[in-house]
N, C-alpha and C positions, 0 to 999 in steps of 0.2 A: 148561331147554329154551328155545330161541329163540322169541320172541313170534310171529314170522311163521309158523313151522312149527306152533306150538301152535294158532294160530287156524285154520290150514288143516285140521288134524286134527279140531278141534272142528266146523268147518263141514261137512266131508265126512260126518260121522255123520248129517247131515240129508238127504243125497242118497239118495232111494229110488226115483227114476225114471231112465229112460234119460238119461244125462248130456249133454244137448244143449249143445254149446259148452263144457261144463265141462272135458272132457279136453283141449281145445286151449289151455287157459290155461297160465300160467307155473308153473314149479317154484318151491318155496319160496325157494330161493336167489336166483332172478331177481326174485321179488316183493320180497324184502328189498332187493336192489340198486335196484330201481325206487323204492321208498319213500325210500331214502337220497338218491337223486338229486333227488326232488321236495322232500324236506326235511320231517321230522316236525313241525318248528316251523311250517311252512306248512299242513300237514294239520290240525293241532289247531284246532278251532273253525271250520274252513272249510266252505263249501258246495262240493260236488263233483258233477260230472256225468260218469258213466261210460257212454260210447257203445258199444253192442255188448256189453252186460253179461252175456249168457248167463244162467247160473243165479245170478248175483249174487256171484261169487267175489271180485272186487276191491271190490265194494260193501262186503262184509263186512270186508275188510282196512282200508278207509278208516275205517269206523266204529270198528274195533278200535283205530286210532291216534288217535281223538278227533275226527273230523269231526263237525260239528253236524248236517249234513243231506247225504244222498247220493241222487241220482236216477240210476237205471239205466234205460237204454232199449235196446230191440232191435226187430227188424223184425216179428216174428210173435207172435201170441197164444200159440202152442204153447210158444215159448221162455219168455215171461214167466210163463205158467201153471206152468212146471216149476220155478220158483224156490221153494225150501223156506222159506216164510214163518216157520215156528217157529224157524229158525236166527237170526232177527233179534230175537226176543223179549228176549234179554239186553240189547240196546241200547234197546229201548222201555222196559224197566224202569228204565233210568237216569233217564228223565224229561226229558232235555235233548237227546236225539238222535233224529232222525227219518229215514225213508227212504221212497222210493216208486219204483214200477216202471211204465214206460209202453211201450206199443207206439208207436214213433215212428221216422220216417225222418229221419236227421240232415240230409240234403240239403234237407229241407223245414222244418226247425225254425226258428222265429223267437223262441222263448222259451228262454233258456239258464239259467233257474232261478237267476239271480243268482250263478252259480257262479264261484268264484275259480279252481278247478282243473277242467280237462276232460281226460279220458283216453280214448284210443281205440286198441285193439289189434286192428284189422281188417286194416290194411295194403293198403287199396285206394286207388289214387292219387286218384281224384276225391273220396273222403271226406276224406283227409288234406289235400288242397288246400283243401277247404271249411273244415276245422278251422283251418288257417293263416290264412285270411281272417277267420274269426270272432275269432281271437286278436288280430289287428291292429285290427279294427273295434270290438270290444266292450271298453270300459275295465275292467269288473270282472273280465274273464277275465285273470288274471295269470300262470297257469302252464298249459302243456299238455304232455301226454306221449303218445307214439304210436309204433306200429310203422312203421318205414320201408318204404314200398312196394317190392316186388321189381322192378316195372317202372317205366319212365320215371325212372330214378334221377338222370340228369343234370339233367333238368328240375326234379325235386324239390329236388336239392342247390342249384341256382341260386336257387330261390324261397326256400329257408330262409336261405341266405347273404344274400340281398337284405334280408330282414326283419331279420336280425341287424344289418346295417349301418345301415339306415334308421330303425329303431325302437328302438334301445337295448335289444337283446334278447341274452341269453346262451343258449348251448346246451350240452348235455352229451350224450355218446354212451354207450350201454351195450349189452351183449349179453344177450339173454334166451333161455332154453330153454323150449320148449313141453313140457307135462307128458305129453302123449300120445305124440307122435312123437319127442320128444327133439331136434327140429329147433332149430337156433340161428338167431335173427334179430336184426337191429339195431333198437334203439329210440332215441328222442331225447326229451329233456326240454328245454323252452324256457321261460325266465322273463323277464319284463319286468325291466329292470335295477333299477328302483326297489325291487322286491321282493327281488331277489338281494342288493342292497346293504344293505337293512335287516336281513337275516339274517346278514350277514358278521360274523365274530368272529375274534379271533386264532387262527391255525392250531395250537391246542394242544388235544389230545384227552386227557381224563382216563381212565386205565385203573386197574384195581384189582389189586393184587398178591394173593398167596395169603392174606395176613393182613388184607386189607381196607384197606391203606394205599394212598393214591392216588399215582400217579406220572405225570408228564407225558411226552408223546411229541410231538415236532415233526413235522408233516406238510407236504409240499410241495403247492402248488396242482395240481389235476388238469390234465393236458395238454389236456383237452377244455374247460376253463373259458375263456369268452370273455375276450380280452385286456383289454377295457375293464373287465370285472368285476374282474380281478386288480388293476388300478390302483386301483379304488374300495376294494377290500379293504385294499391296502397303505396307502392314505391313512387309512382308518379305524383301523387298528391302530398307526399310527405315534404316538409320544408327542408331546404338544404342546410347542412350543418354550418354553424358560424365558424369562420376560420379563426384559429388561435391568434 
């Protein structure tokens, strides 16, 4: 069974109250796509801030993929109180993973928990704009993922493109489906280029055949990958010249 779907099923067993926010989260396939775009190698041992965490759905997934600490925030006590704390005991028992939940307005936050990754799937223009500002201004925030606002799209696109040009940032686009309505929305993952380049490897994916033998498959760069990032990746995987 896919790890993402397995974790979702495990977590749902702990939901015994009216699912505030929970039904509006992503389907397992969309969560898997999101985590692939962020990069499991970046999630492992990272500190993560999940804004608008609802009942902790993505908080659980980040811990499942090895994050060292995840903070979930939302606007009301009712939402935070609805989080099924026993669902997180499996991570507490590991002894090296922690999590916390806070009632906090992102617009007023000035402490970003030393987070390497910040995610926000609310899709409100003012909040996403604030997230972009934090991404540029705070050095330790290396990766952000968010739902693209449905309103003021042109203004948002211009701001995102400007950040990519001026701050050595890559972006990738993905589509997500909401679990309750089935509505499809666009999401974006942005990475500071130093992080993206550090994780770049030759475009070879190992797959396993029916008998457990590995076979390689060449893959092409995603069309959404920032052009500068592609250049960095090509430089890194090119063989060193033979000395004369």
